[in-house]
C-alpha positions as YAML, in Angstrom:
chain: A
units: angstrom
residues:
- id: 1
  name: MET
  ca: [87.43, 17.60, 142.20]
- id: 2
  name: GLN
  ca: [84.15, 19.41, 142.83]
- id: 3
  name: GLU
  ca: [85.91, 22.71, 143.62]
- id: 4
  name: ARG
  ca: [88.11, 22.51, 140.54]
- id: 5
  name: PHE
  ca: [85.51, 21.11, 138.16]
- id: 6
  name: GLY
  ca: [81.92, 21.75, 139.28]
- id: 7
  name: SER
  ca: [79.32, 21.36, 142.00]
- id: 8
  name: ARG
  ca: [77.99, 18.00, 143.10]
- id: 9
  name: SER
  ca: [74.64, 18.58, 141.41]
- id: 10
  name: ALA
  ca: [76.39, 19.59, 138.16]
- id: 11
  name: ILE
  ca: [78.47, 16.40, 138.19]
- id: 12
  name: VAL
  ca: [75.36, 14.27, 138.84]
- id: 13
  name: ALA
  ca: [73.49, 15.99, 136.01]
- id: 14
  name: LEU
  ca: [76.47, 15.58, 133.64]
- id: 15
  name: THR
  ca: [76.65, 11.88, 134.51]
- id: 16
  name: ALA
  ca: [72.95, 11.47, 133.71]
- id: 17
  name: LEU
  ca: [73.31, 13.35, 130.41]
- id: 18
  name: THR
  ca: [76.32, 11.19, 129.50]
- id: 19
  name: LEU
  ca: [74.25, 8.06, 130.16]
- id: 20
  name: ALA
  ca: [71.49, 9.51, 127.97]
- id: 21
  name: VAL
  ca: [74.01, 9.91, 125.13]
- id: 22
  name: PHE
  ca: [75.13, 6.31, 125.74]
- id: 23
  name: ILE
  ca: [71.54, 5.04, 125.56]
- id: 24
  name: TYR
  ca: [70.63, 6.92, 122.39]
- id: 25
  name: VAL
  ca: [73.76, 5.85, 120.48]
- id: 26
  name: THR
  ca: [73.34, 2.24, 121.60]
- id: 27
  name: THR
  ca: [69.69, 2.18, 120.55]
- id: 28
  name: GLU
  ca: [70.42, 3.71, 117.14]
- id: 29
  name: SER
  ca: [72.81, 0.94, 116.09]
- id: 30
  name: LEU
  ca: [71.60, -2.03, 118.16]
- id: 31
  name: PRO
  ca: [69.57, -3.62, 115.30]
- id: 32
  name: ILE
  ca: [72.88, -4.22, 113.46]
- id: 33
  name: GLY
  ca: [74.06, -6.60, 116.16]
- id: 34
  name: LEU
  ca: [70.66, -8.28, 116.48]
- id: 35
  name: LEU
  ca: [69.89, -8.36, 112.77]
- id: 36
  name: PRO
  ca: [69.46, -12.16, 112.40]
- id: 37
  name: GLN
  ca: [67.23, -12.47, 115.47]
- id: 38
  name: ILE
  ca: [64.97, -9.56, 114.47]
- id: 39
  name: ALA
  ca: [64.69, -10.76, 110.86]
- id: 40
  name: GLN
  ca: [63.78, -14.29, 111.89]
- id: 41
  name: ASP
  ca: [61.30, -13.23, 114.58]
- id: 42
  name: LEU
  ca: [59.45, -10.75, 112.37]
- id: 43
  name: GLY
  ca: [59.69, -12.82, 109.19]
- id: 44
  name: THR
  ca: [61.54, -10.21, 107.18]
- id: 45
  name: SER
  ca: [64.87, -9.93, 105.35]
- id: 46
  name: PRO
  ca: [68.19, -8.84, 106.85]
- id: 47
  name: SER
  ca: [68.30, -5.92, 104.41]
- id: 48
  name: ALA
  ca: [64.93, -4.71, 105.69]
- id: 49
  name: VAL
  ca: [66.24, -4.81, 109.25]
- id: 50
  name: GLY
  ca: [69.23, -2.77, 108.07]
- id: 51
  name: LEU
  ca: [66.79, -0.06, 107.01]
- id: 52
  name: LEU
  ca: [65.84, 0.31, 110.68]
- id: 53
  name: VAL
  ca: [69.25, 1.94, 111.13]
- id: 54
  name: THR
  ca: [69.42, 3.78, 107.79]
- id: 55
  name: GLY
  ca: [65.93, 5.24, 108.18]
- id: 56
  name: TYR
  ca: [66.74, 6.25, 111.75]
- id: 57
  name: GLY
  ca: [69.73, 8.28, 110.60]
- id: 58
  name: LEU
  ca: [67.76, 9.85, 107.75]
- id: 59
  name: ILE
  ca: [65.10, 11.10, 110.17]
- id: 60
  name: ILE
  ca: [67.82, 12.78, 112.27]
- id: 61
  name: VAL
  ca: [69.20, 14.54, 109.18]
- id: 62
  name: LEU
  ca: [65.79, 15.79, 108.07]
- id: 63
  name: VAL
  ca: [64.23, 17.01, 111.30]
- id: 64
  name: SER
  ca: [67.06, 18.21, 113.57]
- id: 65
  name: LEU
  ca: [66.93, 21.86, 112.47]
- id: 66
  name: PRO
  ca: [63.12, 22.20, 112.20]
- id: 67
  name: LEU
  ca: [62.53, 20.63, 115.62]
- id: 68
  name: ALA
  ca: [65.26, 22.74, 117.22]
- id: 69
  name: ARG
  ca: [63.66, 25.88, 115.82]
- id: 70
  name: LEU
  ca: [60.19, 24.91, 117.05]
- id: 71
  name: THR
  ca: [61.33, 24.14, 120.60]
- id: 72
  name: ARG
  ca: [64.17, 26.59, 121.18]
- id: 73
  name: ARG
  ca: [62.16, 28.63, 123.72]
- id: 74
  name: LEU
  ca: [61.36, 25.66, 125.96]
- id: 75
  name: PRO
  ca: [63.33, 25.19, 129.22]
- id: 76
  name: ARG
  ca: [66.07, 22.57, 128.79]
- id: 77
  name: ARG
  ca: [65.20, 20.35, 131.75]
- id: 78
  name: ARG
  ca: [61.57, 19.99, 130.75]
- id: 79
  name: LEU
  ca: [62.44, 19.42, 127.12]
- id: 80
  name: LEU
  ca: [65.03, 16.74, 127.92]
- id: 81
  name: CYS
  ca: [62.59, 15.02, 130.26]
- id: 82
  name: VAL
  ca: [59.92, 14.98, 127.52]
- id: 83
  name: LEU
  ca: [62.42, 13.59, 125.00]
- id: 84
  name: LEU
  ca: [63.51, 10.83, 127.37]
- id: 85
  name: ALA
  ca: [59.88, 10.01, 128.17]
- id: 86
  name: ILE
  ca: [59.25, 9.63, 124.43]
- id: 87
  name: PHE
  ca: [62.33, 7.42, 124.23]
- id: 88
  name: VAL
  ca: [61.08, 5.19, 127.06]
- id: 89
  name: VAL
  ca: [57.64, 4.73, 125.50]
- id: 90
  name: ALA
  ca: [58.89, 4.30, 121.90]
- id: 91
  name: THR
  ca: [61.59, 1.80, 122.90]
- id: 92
  name: CYS
  ca: [59.02, -0.21, 124.87]
- id: 93
  name: LEU
  ca: [56.83, -0.22, 121.77]
- id: 94
  name: SER
  ca: [59.83, -1.41, 119.74]
- id: 95
  name: ALA
  ca: [60.24, -4.32, 122.13]
- id: 96
  name: MET
  ca: [56.54, -5.23, 121.84]
- id: 97
  name: ALA
  ca: [56.21, -4.74, 118.07]
- id: 98
  name: GLY
  ca: [54.39, -7.66, 116.49]
- id: 99
  name: ASN
  ca: [55.50, -6.93, 112.93]
- id: 100
  name: TYR
  ca: [58.16, -5.11, 110.98]
- id: 101
  name: TRP
  ca: [56.21, -1.93, 110.27]
- id: 102
  name: LEU
  ca: [55.24, -1.42, 113.90]
- id: 103
  name: LEU
  ca: [58.92, -1.74, 114.79]
- id: 104
  name: MET
  ca: [59.84, 0.71, 112.04]
- id: 105
  name: GLY
  ca: [57.25, 3.20, 113.28]
- id: 106
  name: ALA
  ca: [58.46, 2.97, 116.88]
- id: 107
  name: ARG
  ca: [62.06, 3.42, 115.72]
- id: 108
  name: MET
  ca: [61.15, 6.54, 113.76]
- id: 109
  name: VAL
  ca: [59.52, 8.07, 116.86]
- id: 110
  name: THR
  ca: [62.71, 7.32, 118.81]
- id: 111
  name: ALA
  ca: [64.73, 8.96, 116.03]
- id: 112
  name: LEU
  ca: [62.58, 12.10, 116.26]
- id: 113
  name: SER
  ca: [63.44, 12.41, 119.94]
- id: 114
  name: GLN
  ca: [67.13, 11.79, 119.26]
- id: 115
  name: ALA
  ca: [67.26, 14.45, 116.55]
- id: 116
  name: LEU
  ca: [66.22, 17.12, 119.04]
- id: 117
  name: PHE
  ca: [68.22, 15.56, 121.87]
- id: 118
  name: TRP
  ca: [71.51, 16.18, 120.02]
- id: 119
  name: ALA
  ca: [70.64, 19.85, 119.58]
- id: 120
  name: VAL
  ca: [69.78, 20.37, 123.25]
- id: 121
  name: VAL
  ca: [72.20, 18.18, 125.20]
- id: 122
  name: THR
  ca: [75.45, 20.02, 124.39]
- id: 123
  name: PRO
  ca: [74.40, 23.51, 125.58]
- id: 124
  name: ALA
  ca: [72.55, 21.92, 128.53]
- id: 125
  name: ALA
  ca: [75.70, 20.14, 129.71]
- id: 126
  name: ALA
  ca: [78.01, 23.08, 128.99]
- id: 127
  name: GLY
  ca: [75.80, 25.48, 130.94]
- id: 128
  name: LEU
  ca: [76.44, 23.50, 134.13]
- id: 129
  name: PHE
  ca: [80.14, 24.43, 134.26]
- id: 130
  name: ARG
  ca: [82.52, 27.37, 134.21]
- id: 131
  name: ALA
  ca: [83.90, 28.41, 130.85]
- id: 132
  name: GLU
  ca: [87.39, 27.21, 131.77]
- id: 133
  name: VAL
  ca: [86.30, 23.56, 132.12]
- id: 134
  name: ARG
  ca: [83.50, 23.28, 129.56]
- id: 135
  name: GLY
  ca: [85.67, 21.46, 127.07]
- id: 136
  name: ARG
  ca: [86.49, 18.85, 129.68]
- id: 137
  name: ALA
  ca: [82.82, 18.52, 130.63]
- id: 138
  name: LEU
  ca: [81.82, 18.02, 127.00]
- id: 139
  name: SER
  ca: [84.55, 15.42, 126.52]
- id: 140
  name: ILE
  ca: [82.91, 13.46, 129.36]
- id: 141
  name: LEU
  ca: [79.50, 13.94, 127.72]
- id: 142
  name: TYR
  ca: [80.70, 12.61, 124.37]
- id: 143
  name: ALA
  ca: [82.50, 9.74, 126.04]
- id: 144
  name: GLY
  ca: [78.97, 8.36, 126.29]
- id: 145
  name: ALA
  ca: [78.92, 7.94, 122.53]
- id: 146
  name: SER
  ca: [82.31, 6.21, 122.46]
- id: 147
  name: SER
  ca: [81.30, 3.98, 125.37]
- id: 148
  name: ALA
  ca: [78.16, 2.97, 123.49]
- id: 149
  name: ALA
  ca: [80.25, 1.66, 120.61]
- id: 150
  name: LEU
  ca: [82.71, 0.07, 123.01]
- id: 151
  name: THR
  ca: [80.33, -1.57, 125.49]
- id: 152
  name: GLY
  ca: [76.69, -0.66, 124.89]
- id: 153
  name: ILE
  ca: [76.15, -2.21, 121.47]
- id: 154
  name: PRO
  ca: [78.20, -5.37, 122.24]
- id: 155
  name: ALA
  ca: [76.41, -5.78, 125.59]
- id: 156
  name: GLY
  ca: [72.99, -5.24, 124.03]
- id: 157
  name: THR
  ca: [73.83, -7.70, 121.28]
- id: 158
  name: TRP
  ca: [74.98, -10.29, 123.82]
- id: 159
  name: LEU
  ca: [71.85, -9.83, 125.94]
- id: 160
  name: GLY
  ca: [69.61, -10.19, 122.89]
- id: 161
  name: GLN
  ca: [71.44, -13.30, 121.75]
- id: 162
  name: GLN
  ca: [71.24, -14.93, 125.19]
- id: 163
  name: THR
  ca: [67.55, -14.11, 125.69]
- id: 164
  name: ASN
  ca: [65.54, -12.35, 123.00]
- id: 165
  name: TRP
  ca: [66.15, -9.19, 121.00]
- id: 166
  name: ARG
  ca: [63.13, -7.63, 122.71]
- id: 167
  name: VAL
  ca: [64.79, -7.96, 126.13]
- id: 168
  name: ALA
  ca: [67.69, -5.78, 124.98]
- id: 169
  name: PHE
  ca: [65.32, -2.98, 124.01]
- id: 170
  name: LEU
  ca: [63.39, -3.29, 127.27]
- id: 171
  name: ALA
  ca: [66.65, -3.03, 129.22]
- id: 172
  name: LEU
  ca: [67.52, 0.23, 127.43]
- id: 173
  name: SER
  ca: [64.04, 1.56, 128.15]
- id: 174
  name: GLY
  ca: [64.43, 0.80, 131.85]
- id: 175
  name: LEU
  ca: [67.84, 2.47, 132.00]
- id: 176
  name: ALA
  ca: [66.40, 5.53, 130.24]
- id: 177
  name: LEU
  ca: [63.67, 5.76, 132.90]
- id: 178
  name: LEU
  ca: [66.33, 5.99, 135.63]
- id: 179
  name: VAL
  ca: [68.21, 8.65, 133.66]
- id: 180
  name: LEU
  ca: [64.98, 10.60, 133.18]
- id: 181
  name: ALA
  ca: [64.36, 10.65, 136.94]
- id: 182
  name: THR
  ca: [67.93, 11.80, 137.62]
- id: 183
  name: ILE
  ca: [67.79, 14.63, 135.08]
- id: 184
  name: ALA
  ca: [64.43, 15.78, 136.46]
- id: 185
  name: ALA
  ca: [65.98, 16.01, 139.92]
- id: 186
  name: ALA
  ca: [69.49, 17.32, 139.18]
- id: 187
  name: LEU
  ca: [69.34, 19.53, 136.07]
- id: 188
  name: PRO
  ca: [68.50, 23.21, 136.73]
- id: 189
  name: ASP
  ca: [65.31, 24.42, 135.08]
- id: 190
  name: ALA
  ca: [66.79, 27.62, 133.68]
- id: 191
  name: PRO
  ca: [64.67, 29.70, 131.26]
- id: 192
  name: ALA
  ca: [65.52, 29.10, 127.62]
- id: 193
  name: GLY
  ca: [67.99, 31.55, 126.13]
- id: 194
  name: GLN
  ca: [69.34, 32.81, 129.43]
- id: 195
  name: GLY
  ca: [71.94, 30.15, 130.22]
- id: 196
  name: ALA
  ca: [75.69, 30.72, 130.12]
- id: 197
  name: ALA
  ca: [76.03, 28.50, 127.05]
- id: 198
  name: ASP
  ca: [72.87, 29.48, 125.17]
- id: 199
  name: ARG
  ca: [74.77, 31.70, 122.74]
- id: 200
  name: GLY
  ca: [78.23, 31.67, 121.27]
- id: 201
  name: SER
  ca: [80.76, 33.34, 123.55]
- id: 202
  name: ALA
  ca: [82.62, 34.80, 120.53]
- id: 203
  name: PRO
  ca: [80.10, 34.70, 117.65]
- id: 204
  name: ASP
  ca: [81.82, 34.25, 114.32]
- id: 205
  name: ARG
  ca: [79.75, 33.17, 111.34]
- id: 206
  name: GLY
  ca: [82.76, 32.55, 109.13]
- id: 207
  name: ARG
  ca: [84.50, 30.21, 111.56]
- id: 208
  name: TYR
  ca: [81.24, 28.49, 112.45]
- id: 209
  name: LEU
  ca: [80.44, 27.73, 108.80]
- id: 210
  name: SER
  ca: [83.99, 26.44, 108.38]
- id: 211
  name: ILE
  ca: [83.46, 24.09, 111.33]
- id: 212
  name: VAL
  ca: [80.22, 22.79, 109.78]
- id: 213
  name: ALA
  ca: [81.93, 22.22, 106.42]
- id: 214
  name: THR
  ca: [84.91, 20.52, 108.04]
- id: 215
  name: THR
  ca: [82.54, 18.26, 109.96]
- id: 216
  name: ALA
  ca: [80.57, 17.16, 106.90]
- id: 217
  name: VAL
  ca: [83.64, 16.42, 104.77]
- id: 218
  name: ALA
  ca: [85.77, 14.81, 107.51]
- id: 219
  name: VAL
  ca: [82.94, 12.55, 108.71]
- id: 220
  name: THR
  ca: [82.14, 11.52, 105.13]
- id: 221
  name: GLY
  ca: [85.76, 10.46, 104.74]
- id: 222
  name: ALA
  ca: [85.80, 8.63, 108.06]
- id: 223
  name: PHE
  ca: [82.62, 6.65, 107.36]
- id: 224
  name: ALA
  ca: [83.51, 5.85, 103.76]
- id: 225
  name: ALA
  ca: [86.17, 3.61, 105.31]
- id: 226
  name: PHE
  ca: [84.64, 2.71, 108.68]
- id: 227
  name: THR
  ca: [81.29, 1.47, 107.35]
- id: 228
  name: TYR
  ca: [83.11, -1.35, 105.56]
- id: 229
  name: ILE
  ca: [85.81, -2.02, 108.13]
- id: 230
  name: SER
  ca: [84.82, -5.68, 108.62]
- id: 231
  name: PRO
  ca: [85.34, -6.74, 104.97]
- id: 232
  name: TYR
  ca: [88.50, -4.59, 104.88]
- id: 233
  name: LEU
  ca: [90.01, -6.45, 107.84]
- id: 234
  name: SER
  ca: [89.13, -9.87, 106.43]
- id: 235
  name: ASP
  ca: [89.72, -9.35, 102.70]
- id: 236
  name: VAL
  ca: [92.65, -6.90, 102.74]
- id: 237
  name: SER
  ca: [94.43, -7.55, 106.03]
- id: 238
  name: GLY
  ca: [93.70, -11.28, 106.17]
- id: 239
  name: PHE
  ca: [92.20, -11.41, 109.67]
- id: 240
  name: THR
  ca: [89.79, -14.19, 110.54]
- id: 241
  name: GLU
  ca: [86.17, -13.40, 111.27]
- id: 242
  name: SER
  ca: [86.66, -14.22, 114.95]
- id: 243
  name: SER
  ca: [89.42, -11.57, 115.17]
- id: 244
  name: ILE
  ca: [87.28, -8.69, 113.96]
- id: 245
  name: GLY
  ca: [85.42, -8.22, 117.25]
- id: 246
  name: PRO
  ca: [88.62, -7.78, 119.33]
- id: 247
  name: LEU
  ca: [90.06, -5.45, 116.66]
- id: 248
  name: LEU
  ca: [86.98, -3.25, 116.78]
- id: 249
  name: LEU
  ca: [87.26, -3.28, 120.57]
- id: 250
  name: ALA
  ca: [90.83, -1.97, 120.25]
- id: 251
  name: ARG
  ca: [89.57, 0.75, 117.91]
- id: 252
  name: GLY
  ca: [86.86, 1.65, 120.42]
- id: 253
  name: ILE
  ca: [89.38, 1.94, 123.26]
- id: 254
  name: ALA
  ca: [91.50, 4.24, 121.09]
- id: 255
  name: GLY
  ca: [88.40, 6.33, 120.44]
- id: 256
  name: LEU
  ca: [87.66, 6.66, 124.14]
- id: 257
  name: ALA
  ca: [91.25, 7.80, 124.68]
- id: 258
  name: GLY
  ca: [90.78, 10.38, 121.92]
- id: 259
  name: VAL
  ca: [87.76, 11.88, 123.68]
- id: 260
  name: PHE
  ca: [89.62, 12.36, 126.95]
- id: 261
  name: VAL
  ca: [92.78, 13.73, 125.30]
- id: 262
  name: VAL
  ca: [90.65, 16.31, 123.50]
- id: 263
  name: GLY
  ca: [89.03, 17.23, 126.82]
- id: 264
  name: TYR
  ca: [92.37, 18.46, 128.15]
- id: 265
  name: LEU
  ca: [93.28, 20.42, 125.02]
- id: 266
  name: VAL
  ca: [90.16, 21.95, 123.54]
- id: 267
  name: ASP
  ca: [89.51, 24.69, 126.10]
- id: 268
  name: ARG
  ca: [92.80, 26.45, 125.28]
- id: 269
  name: HIS
  ca: [93.73, 25.13, 121.84]
- id: 270
  name: GLY
  ca: [90.44, 24.48, 120.03]
- id: 271
  name: TRP
  ca: [91.47, 25.25, 116.45]
- id: 272
  name: ILE
  ca: [94.87, 23.58, 116.80]
- id: 273
  name: THR
  ca: [93.25, 20.49, 118.30]
- id: 274
  name: MET
  ca: [90.71, 20.21, 115.50]
- id: 275
  name: THR
  ca: [93.35, 20.81, 112.83]
- id: 276
  name: GLY
  ca: [95.60, 18.15, 114.35]
- id: 277
  name: LEU
  ca: [92.77, 15.61, 114.52]
- id: 278
  name: VAL
  ca: [91.74, 16.10, 110.88]
- id: 279
  name: GLY
  ca: [95.39, 15.91, 109.77]
- id: 280
  name: LEU
  ca: [95.93, 12.75, 111.80]
- id: 281
  name: GLN
  ca: [92.80, 11.22, 110.31]
- id: 282
  name: THR
  ca: [94.17, 11.91, 106.84]
- id: 283
  name: LEU
  ca: [97.39, 10.08, 107.72]
- id: 284
  name: ALA
  ca: [95.53, 7.22, 109.41]
- id: 285
  name: LEU
  ca: [93.27, 6.53, 106.44]
- id: 286
  name: ALA
  ca: [96.16, 6.91, 104.01]
- id: 287
  name: GLY
  ca: [98.06, 4.38, 106.13]
- id: 288
  name: GLN
  ca: [95.02, 2.11, 106.13]
- id: 289
  name: TYR
  ca: [95.16, 2.14, 102.33]
- id: 290
  name: ALA
  ca: [98.95, 1.87, 101.96]
- id: 291
  name: PHE
  ca: [99.63, -0.71, 104.69]
- id: 292
  name: GLY
  ca: [96.36, -2.61, 104.69]
- id: 293
  name: ALA
  ca: [98.02, -5.87, 103.70]
- id: 294
  name: SER
  ca: [100.16, -5.74, 106.84]
- id: 295
  name: PRO
  ca: [98.21, -6.88, 109.93]
- id: 296
  name: VAL
  ca: [100.30, -4.67, 112.21]
- id: 297
  name: GLY
  ca: [99.95, -1.67, 109.91]
- id: 298
  name: ALA
  ca: [96.20, -2.18, 109.64]
- id: 299
  name: VAL
  ca: [95.73, -2.36, 113.41]
- id: 300
  name: ILE
  ca: [97.73, 0.84, 113.95]
- id: 301
  name: ALA
  ca: [95.83, 2.65, 111.19]
- id: 302
  name: ILE
  ca: [92.33, 1.68, 112.34]
- id: 303
  name: SER
  ca: [93.21, 2.53, 115.95]
- id: 304
  name: LEU
  ca: [94.42, 5.99, 114.89]
- id: 305
  name: SER
  ca: [91.27, 6.55, 112.84]
- id: 306
  name: GLY
  ca: [89.17, 5.55, 115.86]
- id: 307
  name: PHE
  ca: [91.11, 8.02, 118.02]
- id: 308
  name: THR
  ca: [90.57, 10.88, 115.56]
- id: 309
  name: LEU
  ca: [86.88, 10.30, 114.80]
- id: 310
  name: ALA
  ca: [85.90, 10.14, 118.48]
- id: 311
  name: GLY
  ca: [88.09, 13.13, 119.24]
- id: 312
  name: LEU
  ca: [86.44, 15.15, 116.48]
- id: 313
  name: THR
  ca: [83.03, 14.42, 117.97]
- id: 314
  name: ALA
  ca: [84.16, 15.89, 121.28]
- id: 315
  name: VAL
  ca: [85.94, 18.96, 119.88]
- id: 316
  name: LEU
  ca: [82.97, 19.95, 117.70]
- id: 317
  name: GLY
  ca: [80.59, 20.43, 120.61]
- id: 318
  name: SER
  ca: [82.99, 22.71, 122.44]
- id: 319
  name: ARG
  ca: [83.94, 24.85, 119.45]
- id: 320
  name: VAL
  ca: [80.35, 25.33, 118.32]
- id: 321
  name: LEU
  ca: [79.56, 26.88, 121.72]
- id: 322
  name: VAL
  ca: [82.34, 29.42, 121.14]
- id: 323
  name: TYR
  ca: [81.56, 30.48, 117.57]
- id: 324
  name: ALA
  ca: [77.79, 29.95, 117.24]
- id: 325
  name: PRO
  ca: [76.57, 33.08, 115.41]
- id: 326
  name: GLY
  ca: [73.16, 32.82, 117.08]
- id: 327
  name: GLU
  ca: [71.49, 30.47, 119.52]
- id: 328
  name: SER
  ca: [73.67, 27.52, 120.46]
- id: 329
  name: VAL
  ca: [70.75, 25.09, 120.12]
- id: 330
  name: MET
  ca: [70.34, 25.97, 116.45]
- id: 331
  name: ALA
  ca: [74.10, 25.86, 115.91]
- id: 332
  name: SER
  ca: [74.33, 22.43, 117.55]
- id: 333
  name: ALA
  ca: [71.42, 21.17, 115.45]
- id: 334
  name: ALA
  ca: [73.16, 22.26, 112.25]
- id: 335
  name: THR
  ca: [76.39, 20.55, 113.29]
- id: 336
  name: SER
  ca: [74.49, 17.38, 114.18]
- id: 337
  name: THR
  ca: [72.87, 17.48, 110.75]
- id: 338
  name: ALA
  ca: [76.28, 17.89, 109.09]
- id: 339
  name: PHE
  ca: [77.65, 14.96, 111.09]
- id: 340
  name: ASN
  ca: [74.77, 12.67, 110.10]
- id: 341
  name: VAL
  ca: [74.99, 13.78, 106.48]
- id: 342
  name: GLY
  ca: [78.63, 12.71, 106.61]
- id: 343
  name: ILE
  ca: [77.70, 9.30, 108.01]
- id: 344
  name: THR
  ca: [75.11, 8.72, 105.27]
- id: 345
  name: ALA
  ca: [77.27, 10.09, 102.44]
- id: 346
  name: GLY
  ca: [80.29, 8.09, 103.56]
- id: 347
  name: ALA
  ca: [78.33, 4.84, 103.64]
- id: 348
  name: LEU
  ca: [76.89, 5.60, 100.19]
- id: 349
  name: LEU
  ca: [80.32, 6.43, 98.73]
- id: 350
  name: GLY
  ca: [81.75, 3.20, 100.09]
- id: 351
  name: SER
  ca: [78.91, 1.17, 98.63]
- id: 352
  name: VAL
  ca: [79.65, 2.67, 95.20]
- id: 353
  name: LEU
  ca: [83.36, 1.81, 95.45]
- id: 354
  name: LEU
  ca: [82.93, -1.77, 96.65]
- id: 355
  name: PRO
  ca: [81.83, -3.38, 93.35]
- id: 356
  name: GLY
  ca: [84.57, -1.61, 91.35]
- id: 357
  name: PRO
  ca: [87.89, -0.63, 92.95]
- id: 358
  name: GLY
  ca: [87.12, -2.76, 95.99]
- id: 359
  name: VAL
  ca: [87.03, -2.33, 99.74]
- id: 360
  name: ARG
  ca: [90.63, -1.10, 100.00]
- id: 361
  name: SER
  ca: [89.74, 1.95, 97.92]
- id: 362
  name: THR
  ca: [87.31, 3.12, 100.61]
- id: 363
  name: ALA
  ca: [90.31, 4.01, 102.79]
- id: 364
  name: LEU
  ca: [91.92, 5.97, 99.94]
- id: 365
  name: ALA
  ca: [88.67, 7.86, 99.29]
- id: 366
  name: GLY
  ca: [88.42, 8.58, 103.00]
- id: 367
  name: ALA
  ca: [91.99, 9.90, 103.08]
- id: 368
  name: LEU
  ca: [91.39, 12.21, 100.10]
- id: 369
  name: LEU
  ca: [88.21, 13.60, 101.63]
- id: 370
  name: SER
  ca: [90.01, 14.08, 104.94]
- id: 371
  name: LEU
  ca: [92.70, 16.02, 103.08]
- id: 372
  name: VAL
  ca: [89.99, 18.34, 101.74]
- id: 373
  name: ALA
  ca: [88.66, 18.75, 105.28]
- id: 374
  name: PHE
  ca: [92.20, 19.50, 106.46]
- id: 375
  name: ALA
  ca: [92.46, 22.30, 103.90]
- id: 376
  name: ILE
  ca: [89.13, 23.72, 105.07]
- id: 377
  name: VAL
  ca: [90.10, 23.76, 108.74]
- id: 378
  name: LEU
  ca: [93.50, 25.26, 107.94]
- id: 379
  name: ALA
  ca: [91.74, 28.13, 106.18]
- id: 380
  name: GLU
  ca: [89.34, 28.70, 109.07]
- id: 381
  name: PRO
  ca: [91.16, 31.76, 110.54]
- id: 382
  name: VAL
  ca: [91.21, 33.34, 107.08]
- id: 383
  name: VAL
  ca: [87.42, 33.19, 106.71]
- id: 384
  name: SER
  ca: [86.84, 34.44, 110.24]
- id: 385
  name: SER
  ca: [84.39, 37.29, 110.65]
- id: 386
  name: ARG
  ca: [86.64, 38.58, 113.45]
- id: 387
  name: ARG
  ca: [89.99, 38.51, 111.64]
- id: 388
  name: LYS
  ca: [91.20, 41.68, 113.29]
- id: 389
  name: ILE
  ca: [91.28, 40.03, 116.69]
- id: 390
  name: THR
  ca: [94.68, 38.39, 116.84]
- id: 391
  name: SER
  ca: [96.88, 36.83, 119.44]
- id: 392
  name: ALA
  ca: [100.22, 38.52, 120.03]
- id: 393
  name: THR
  ca: [101.91, 35.18, 120.63]
- id: 394
  name: THR
  ca: [100.56, 32.88, 117.92]
- id: 395
  name: GLY
  ca: [98.93, 35.04, 115.26]
- id: 396
  name: ASP
  ca: [95.77, 32.97, 115.66]
- id: 397
  name: PRO
  ca: [92.58, 34.57, 116.94]
- id: 398
  name: LEU
  ca: [92.45, 34.82, 120.70]
- id: 399
  name: PRO
  ca: [92.61, 31.43, 122.47]
- id: 400
  name: GLU
  ca: [89.09, 30.05, 122.69]
- id: 401
  name: SER
  ca: [89.25, 29.73, 126.46]
- id: 402
  name: ALA
  ca: [89.99, 33.43, 126.72]
- id: 403
  name: ARG
  ca: [86.80, 34.25, 124.89]
- id: 404
  name: VAL
  ca: [84.37, 32.08, 126.76]
- id: 405
  name: ARG
  ca: [82.61, 34.15, 129.37]
...
């Protein structure tokens, strides 16, 4: 495996970076699972605790690009170690917070580190491997995010319920300390801007902007429906409250499968893979709307939407490293911003629809937005800044793997 994929040190570093992704995603959403315990302990309302997640995401949207610009000349290993050190300290402070505002402040510091982490981690991981296997490496990296939804958040919630919500945060801080030590030992300390993945291998501003637009619109559609999946399953599909957890687990497993399927396709068929995922998401959300009253239809639809959303997360990182018109850190930061804008906009759109058309309409809105995203990604070759470079076999620009050097 090492000869075909990468060196032992590269695999160790990738594993540590994947765990870092897992930790950050788990920490971002963990207050949702521990909402009653945090609210009761700090003497605040559940809605206020919900702002711990909303505010966290807003910070990522606002500061990703400015922080990436300020730090783009710093060596990756040192920067990642600093970010993880900030995470360790801020998460410990979260666990020790004596009131709501101290917890909010500690969470915002953690969010600042996560905003920059997303911009740095993709080129750092990609630079460890040959061009031919970078897509597969990034699929492993982003499996950390899917695994967080599948196991991290449920495990953290369980630990907090069995002990105290503070224990769950302390456990994440301890795990982050181990990851920090591993990254410090295994990740090369290459000068900034000189790595193999520090710039786009086939810079194309037109295609890159299309990818950013597709991301924002597709993720808005996905989260318009996913944010309110629990009331959808109970009110539309008729599932009991006790069934929702296992159904979300099934969706998470489908998402993990999507990440690994993308890993085997994206290096050679990046645009086709992304187009297929957005098209499949359109069908999945349309099916969620049309067949929501059927338990079987609902399960199939939400599993497909989980597959496509997780797959999109993985394909984005790889394609940005191909078409970034400048530094890959800045390109990754912009894509991360677009993704988080989609999360926030989707949740807001769903909240507007709930009182009127109802929760079932969130799936229809998601399908229509996904259709718009599908049109954008279909037009991507047309807006390419390198339209004259064509493939003799497909008519599409040269296969992305052929361009990565």
